[in-house]
N, C-alpha and C positions, 0 to 999 in steps of 0.2 A: 637101792638107788632113789634118789629124791628127784632127779631131774635128768633130762637127756637134752643135750645141746647139739646143733648141726649147724655146720657152715658149708655152703657150696660155692665153689669158685670155677671160673673157666681158666684152666691152667694150673699146672702143679706148683709153681713158684709162689703164687698168690696164697695157695692153700698151706703151704710150708711155713710162710710168714704168718698167716692167721693162727696156725697150731702153735707156734712159738709165742705169739702174744697172747694166747688163751691160757697157756700154762704159767706164763709170767704174771698175769693179771689176777688169777685166782686160783685156788686150790681145787683143781678139776683133774680128771684122769682122761686121757685120750684112749677111746676104746677100739677105734678102727677108722680106716680110710677106705672109701669105695669110688672105684672108676665108674662113672655112669656112661660115658661115651660122648663123642663130639667135644673131647677136652674137658668135660665137666667132672669135678672130683668133690667129694664131700667128706669132711671129718665128723666124728661123732665124740662128743664128750660127755662125761658125767661128773656130778657132784651134787651138792645141795642146790636148791633153787637160786639163791641169790649169787652163788659162785658161778653157776652156769650162765646165769643172765650177765654177769659181769665179764665173764671170759668171752661169751659170744660177742659181746658189744666191742670189746678191744680186738678180737680176731676179725671182726667185720670191718672195722676202721682200718686196721692193719692191711687186710687183703684188697681193700678198694683203694688204697694208697698206691699199690705196687702192681695190681691187676684188676680183673673184673670179678666183683663180687655178684653171684647169682642170687643166693638166698641165705637167710640166717633166721633160725628158729630154735626157741626152747620149749620143750614139753615138760611142765612140772607134774610130778606125779604120774608117769606114764603107767597105763593100765598094764596088769600082768599079762594080758593076752599078747601084748606087743612083744614081749619076750618070747613067747611061743612061736611067733612066726619069724622073729628076727634074732634068734639065740646066737648067731655067728657075730651079730653086732653088740648086742646088749647081753651083759653078763648077769 
């Protein structure tokens, strides 16, 4: 895994729109979705650094047009310890 991208929205519809935009914008794989609470949901995508950045930018733009974007972030080269603690998200 070269990069991990995350998009968090308030509401599921915005997140679905963001996920659709992500996979259409770049070659990334959606790993998982997490329900945080208080209507917050997050998707996790992986791919090379440039693809994750492009996908997350497109997803963030799409989510903000239809709902409430809370956060977007890309971690290039995530540390292997991250996988140890978040193995259900990061394969």
